[in-house]
N, C-alpha and C positions, 0 to 999 in steps of 0.2 A: 503493500499500499504505499503510494506516496501523496503528500499533501504538497502543493506548491504553493509556495507565499511569493506575491509579487510585490516588491514597494515600489511606490509610486515615484521616488526620486530616480531609481537606476534602473527598475523593469528587469533585476534580475528574480532568477526563481531558485527556492533553497529546497533541498530533498530533504525528507526527514531520514533521520539517522536510524539504523535497526540495531537493537539492542537484544540480549540474551538475558536469560534469568540462570543464574550458578548458584553454588554453595548449598546445594540438598543434596540429600542421601535418602533411599528409599528405605524403610521399615519392614522387615518381614514380620508374617501375621502365620497364625494357624487358620485353616481352612475355617470358613462360617456361611459358606455359601453366597457371600457379597461380593462386590466388585470393589468395594472401598478399601482405599488405600491411604496410609499417611507416611508422613518424611520427617526426617529431623535436619536439622541445620539452620542458619541463616541465608534468607533468599537475597542475593545482590544482583544491581544490574550490573551486566559485563558489555562495555563497549563504549561509555558515555564520554562525550568531546571534554577535551580542555580538562577544566576543574569543576566541572557539573559532580553533582554529588545529591543523590535523592533517596529516600527511604523507598523501598519495595512496596507499593499498596496493591490492594485488590483482595478478593476473598477466595483464597486457592481451593481446588477441590482435586483430591489426587484417586486416581482410578485404575486399577488393573483392568487389561483387553477381557477378563474372563475371571469367573471365580474359580477355575479348577486349580489344584495343586500343583506347584510346579518351580523352577527353580530360574533365577536371572529373570524374571518377568519384566516385562515392560509396563511403567508406571506412568499414566500422563497425566499432568498437573495444568489445570484451567484456570483462569479467574485473576490472573494477576493484570494488572494493568500498566501502560506506558506512563514514564513520570511526568511526561510535559507534550504539548503539542508538536515539537521538535523530534520527538524519537515514536518508534513503533517498534513491536516487540517481534521478530522475524519467525517465531515459532512458540509453540508452547513447550516448556522445560519438560524434558522426561528423565526417570531414575530408573532403576531395577530394584526387585525385590522377591523375595520367595515367599509362597504360600505352602504351609507344610500342612501334613497329613493331620487329620484331627483323633485323638486315640478315641478308641470304643472301649468300654469295659464291660464284663460280666462280673458285678462285686458279688452276685450271689450263686455264683456257681457251683454247682453239686453234681457229683458223680452216682448215677443210677446204679445202685446194686445190682449184680446179675449171677446167674448159676453159671460155673465153669463150662467154658466151652471150646477150649483150646487156641481161642482168638485174644488179641490185645484190642478189639473194639471195645469202645465203652460208649455210652448214652450221657453226654453233660446237659444238664437244664440250667436255666437261668435268666435273668433277663436284663437285655442288651442296653446299655445306657452310653449317652453322648450321642446319638444320631440326633442330627438339627432336623427340624420339622420341614417337611417337604422333600426331604431326602430318604432315601432307602439304603438298607444294607442287608448284607448277605453273609451268612455263615459258611466259611471255608472248611473243610475237612483237612487236619496235618495228615503228612505220611504216614503208612504203618510204622515205620520204624522209628517216628518222634515221639516222643513222651509229652506230657502235659495237656493242658487243655485245647479245645479247638480254637484256630484264629479267626478274628472278626475283621473283615474289610469293608471301608465304605463302598458304595457301589457308586460309579463314576458320576460326578456332578454334569448339571446339564450343559 
């Protein structure tokens, strides 16, 4: 975007100077089914002319492209404003952050008693906790040689 400023005395045109926002870092989060993200650090304008100095203004909102678990995911930050009519922001700032898997538990897990049948198979009962409303989770059986309770994995997010 260019703003053309013409002076009556000279007829010169002055274009706005492009700035970027720097100084921010993405904050990792646990999966919560939302694309909401957060940042840490102090936003500063990069590219100011001469001795111009401005505090960054605006109402920033940080967002992941999707809510799925992943590493080094792009976070876009919108809502920052140019400091004056002499400047424009060249692009919304971006950072990266991780979304880690949410732990699910079966706090009341119990093994059902059985009569000896020569196998290592066991039935485990209990209530799965930690699933976020709107998501589904499926229990996965461990391999026969593994010892311990069933593993539980969240179903893929939308």
